[in-house]
Structure formats: structure tokens, C-alpha cells
N, C-alpha and C positions, 0 to 999 in steps of 0.2 A: 370523480371527486379528485381533488390535489391531494397527491401524497404528503403524509407528515414525515420529515428526513429529520434526525436528531444528527448532529456532527460535534463529536469531542474533536480537542484539540484545533479549534475553529480559528484561532490566531496564528497558527503554525503555517510552514513553508508550503507542505501538501494542501492546506486548505485552501490557501491562496490562489491556488493552480487552479483547485476544480470549484470552488465555491461560486463564480460566474456562471455556470450551468448549472449548479444546482438551483442557484437563486431564483433563475428563470422558470424553473420546471416544479420546484416544490414548496412548501409551506414548511420552513425551516425553524427548527429550535437550535442556538448555536451555545456550546459552553466551551470553557477554557479556564484556565490558571489564572490568567490575565487578560484584559480587552483589547491590548494593542498587539501589533505584529512587531518582528523583530528589529523594526527601525523606529517602532515608538509610535507609529500611527494607529489611531483607532480603528476597529474593525466593527463596524455597523452590526448590533443586534447579539452581541455577546453577551452572555450571562457568565460572570465570575463565579467559577464553581470547582472545588478540588474533588475530585470522584473517591481518592481515598482518606479524605477528611470531611466527612458529610454526616454528621452526627443526625442531622434531622432527617435524613433520607430524602433531600430534595431529587437527585438524579433520579431515583425511583418515581417521584412525582412527575418528574419531565418525561419520562417513558411512558405513561399511559397514554395510551391512543396515538403512538407512534408507530408509523409502518417499519420504517428501516433507520438503524443506526450505522452510521458511517461513523468508524472508529478510527480517528487520526491523530488521538491523544499521543505524546509521548516526552518523557522527562530526560532531558540531556542530563548524564552524570555530571556532579560538578568538581570532581576529582577524576582521576586516571579510570579505565573500565575495569570494571570489576563483577564479579556475579552478585555480591551485593546492591552494587549500583543499577545493574540491568533487572533485579528481581522487582523493583518497583515496577517496571513496566509490565511485566506479567502480572504483578497483582492487579494493575491497571484493567487489563484485558480481562481478568476473571470476574472483575466488578461489572463490566460491560455484559458479559455474557450472562452472568447471573441475573442482573437487571433485565435483561431481555427475556429469560426465562420466565422471572416471576409476573412479567405483562403479557399483553398481548402484541409483543414487537413480530413481526414476521420474518424479519431478515437483518443480520449485522454483516456489513461490510468491512473490514479490518485492512487497515494500510501497513501491511510486512512490507519485505525487503529481500532483493536477490542475495544480502548477505547471509540467510537462511541455508544458501548453498553455494557460499563463496569461495570455498575451496577448490571448487571443480574449475574456477580461473585458472588454475596453476597447469593442470594438464592440457588445458585449453591455450593457453600461451606457450606449453611446449609442444603444441600439434599433435597432442597426444588423443585429443576427442573435437568434435566438431559441434557439438550441442550439448546443452542441459535442457530436460525435460520436467515439467512441476511434478511430474510422477516419481523422477529419480529419488534415491534415499538422502535426506538432507544432511548437508556435509559443512555446516559453520565454521570458520576461523577466528571468529571474534565474540566476547562476550555480547554485543550486541545483535549478532547473527543468532546466538545461543538463544537471546530471549524470545525474539521472532518465531522461532522453531518452537518454542514452548508453549506459545498461545496460539500457534497453528495448530499443535497437538491438542491442547486444551477446547480450540475451535471445532475440533472433530469430534471430541467426546461430547458436546454440546450438541451438537448436531445429530448424535445417532440417537439422541433421548434417551439413554441408560440410563441417567441419573435426574434428568430433570424432562420438562417438555422439549421435544426437539425445538432447536434453534439452528434453522439452517444459516450457514456464513460461508462467505467468500474472502479468501485471503490473499491481496493484491501484492505480489511482490515486485516493488517499484524498482528500476535501475539505476535510469542515470536521467532523472526530472530537471534538469539543468542546461544553459546553452553550453555547446562542448567547443572552446575555445582554443586554439593550435597554441596561442602564446602561452597557453596556462602549462602547457607540457613542453615547453622548449629545453628543459633539462632534464627530462624524465623518457623513459624509452619508449620508441614507437608502439610497441604492444598495449601500454597504457592507454595512448590515445585511441587506439581502435578499439579496444574495450568498449569506452565510453561512447565512440561511434557507433558500434554495435548495441549497445543499449540503452540509446537515447530513445526519450518517449517525450513528444512534443506537448503541449499544453492542452491542445483540441483532443488530442487523440487520448490521454489522460482522463480529461472529462467524458469521454464518449464511453472510456470501460467502465468509469465508476456508474456512469447513469444506466448501462445495459446491465451491469451486476444489481442496481437496484431494482430495474423494471422486468427484468427475465421472467416468465412465468415459472420457471423451474431452473433449480441449481443442482439437482438431483446427481449423484453420480452413477456408475452401470450396477449398483447395489441398493441405490433408491434413499442413499444417505445424503442431506441437502448441504454437501459440501465442496469446494471448488478451490485450487489453488489456481491463480494466474499469473503471468508474468505481464508487466506492464512496459512494454515496448512498442515502438512504431514500427510501419512496415519497412524496415532497414533492410538496404540489401545485404548489409555485412550482417548477419545474424549467428547469435549464441544461442540466446534463450527462447527455447520454444513458446508460440502463441497460439499454436494450432487447437488447444482444447478450448481455449477464450473465443477463438472463432466459431468453434463447433458448439458450445455450450449456449453462450450469451448472444452470440452474433457478432462479437468484437470486430469490426472492419477499419483497422488504422488507417489514414489518409497520407500520412508524411512519412518522409524517408530521409533518414541523416546524410546519405549519399548525395540528395539532391539538393538539401538544404545547406550543407557544408562541403558544397563539391568543389569550390575553389581552395579552401584551406586544407581538405583530404588531400588535394593534388600535391599541394606544396609540402605536405608533411611526407607524403610517400616518396617524392623527390628527394627529400631529405635523408629518408631512409632510417 
């Protein structure tokens, strides 16, 4: 039987990268606060719905019979970064987890970010550490990263089943899901460029990770809690974010390597020093 998957933030950037694979495999329900992408193009199948302004409980209705919720919804702050602006995104994640708990949703796959541990990039650039692991203590240095940590923690609470029925969930920390163009770093330190090269994830690898997180038989941690944090990066020769647990738990097998895809530009950047 075809899985039924609900995607929040379905008109957003990350959804645009993964929807081609999801459309091929699943019966999709798509929701967002708009039905066009950032360039104003219609996104087929999107129902306009505000998770935080839903007095009739439409989102709860849509969750009935859903196998997996892919939560990619995100409200970009209209002003400068602040606790209040990002709190909205924590509230939205809480809405998703509670709706999943109140229905028969089997799993939630959340779109998180490396910003949850972005502070570690400082000692990495200073050559004080070589790798950051999903099990390292989260250390955000932006309100955006803090919000992601907050709903990762909330996800663990729901996964334990201590307050509701258990809601197994995966937090996918995406690093650099975009083309890495050397020209964009012409006036920036080489370390900034190498950071993105190390964190690049290709569309097909990102699609694969989401699919494997949806379809894996189990996402239990060593203590039997259905909760995982995975970094979303390709099989890059220059590594910093560990994907060993994603390989082990859900069989993630990325096919692309930034060192190959951007070989010419990398050589030019390194020669520039």
C-alpha cells in the first residue's frame, strides 16, 4: 500500500528539493501558508493552511490516516533576529508533534539545520577540532539555531512517550543544500568556502536521506527511544559533519562528493590561497 505523507512548508526551498522524489513514491498531502514558491510559481497540490491560525482544526483532520509528516515549515522573521521571531517556529513544531500524537501518525521527519551546532565551526576553522557529531552537545550561536535546538529537544520529549503516546521522529540537520559557487566567495576567507564545500548536500542525496528516514523500519536509539539526529551532507572528501549514524540507522548511502562536483573551482580557490 502506498504511504500517505503530509508535507508542511511544501512551497518552500527545501520542499522543492525533495518533492520530486516524494511525489514518485507517496500519496502526498501538501500544506503551506502560500501555494507559490519564492519566485511566484504555483506549486501543484498545495493547500493553503496556517498551522498557528487554524480554528477549525483542519490540520488535525489532514493528519488522520497519515503515515509520516515531513515538517519543512518555517516562518522567516520579518525584522531582525530575535527570540520572539523564532519562537513562532518552535510553536509550529509543537503543533506538528501534538497533531501527530493525537492521530495515528507513525513518524515525523523534521527539517532542522547545522545551525543547531554552528558554534563548533569556530574551533573547526581554528583547526582545534576535526569533526562534529550528532551526539555532541548542541551549541547554537544564532536565534535561528536556538529554535532548531528547541524543537529537536521537543521532538525527543514526544518520542519518549512520557507525556503523550510515543511519536518517533528524526531531525535532519541540513548544512549547505545549494550550489557552491567560488565567485560568491571572492571577497571572503577561504575557510568560508571550504566550510560550504564540506557541508554540501546534493539534491539526490537529500532526497535519499528523507526517503530512508520515512521508510526505515526502526529509528530507535540505543535505549529504545524512536529519536535520531542526522546531518544531511553528501559523501564529501572534506568532512566535518559526521553522517556515520545516518549510515548505520537508516542506511543512508550518499552518492555525490563536492570534491568531484566542484573539482575545478576548488583547485582555483586553493591556488588563490
